[in-house]
N, C-alpha and C positions, 0 to 999 in steps of 0.2 A: 504495499499499500505505500509505503514512505516512496516511490521511482512512479509509481502512478500519480504522487501529490504533485512531487518537482517537478513531472513532466508538463502538467497543469501551471505550476509556475511559471513556468516556462515558456507555455501558452500565452498569457496573461502579460508578459514581459513583452511579446514580441504582438499582441495588442496595443499596450501600448503605443510602442515604437510604429507603430501603422497610426494610430489615432495624432499619435504625435507629428509627426511628417503630413500632418492631411493624408493620408494614404486611407478613406474610408470602408474604399470597396475590399481591401486587403480588409481592416480590423473586421467587419462583417463575416467574410468569410472565418476570420482565425473565430472568432465568438461563436459559431457554429458548430467548427469543430470541437473547441470546449465544453459548448455543454456536452453535445453526441457523448462525447470523451469521461464528461464528469458523469452523465448520466449512465454511462456502462459501469462506472466506479460504485455507482451507488451514494455519490456524494448529489443526493437531491435539491442540496440548496443549493449549488453551486451550479449545478444544473440553471432550476430555475433563475439565478440572476443574471446567468451567463446569457438565457431566455429573451430577460424582460433587457438586456440590454441591446440584442439583435434588431428588437424590438424599435431602442431608440435611435440604434443608427438609421432607420429608416430606411428607403428602399434603393437600392444598386443605383449608383453612379448619380447619388445627391449627397450633398452636403447634412450633416444632421444638427435638427435644434442641438442645446447645451447636455437638455438628459441624460445623456450619453455617458458623460463624465460624472454624473450619482449612479451612474448604473455600474462604471469603473468599478466606483469604491465598492457597492454590492459585492463585486464579484471579489474583489480583494479582501472584503473583509468574513465572506463564505469558504476562503480557500483558507484564509487564517484560521477561523472556526475547527476547521475541517483537516487543520495540521496532524497527523497520526506521530510529532516526535512530542506536541503538548500534553 
């Protein structure tokens, strides 16, 4: 479970980098991947937070509103709460 969690954290870093560089289509893709992988790992709260972020990022080809920033923080918190080393 530690390696799964570490992979999800790395995915989140990639999402953060994509949003910082305004590559929102990449962020959408990575967020969907994170949500799917978290769901497969049984990390429901992480999967749900990532799914909300996917919705907040909006449709492909468009710039999202500011709500995605709050969702990014929610994904970070959900991952922190799911840390198997805590």
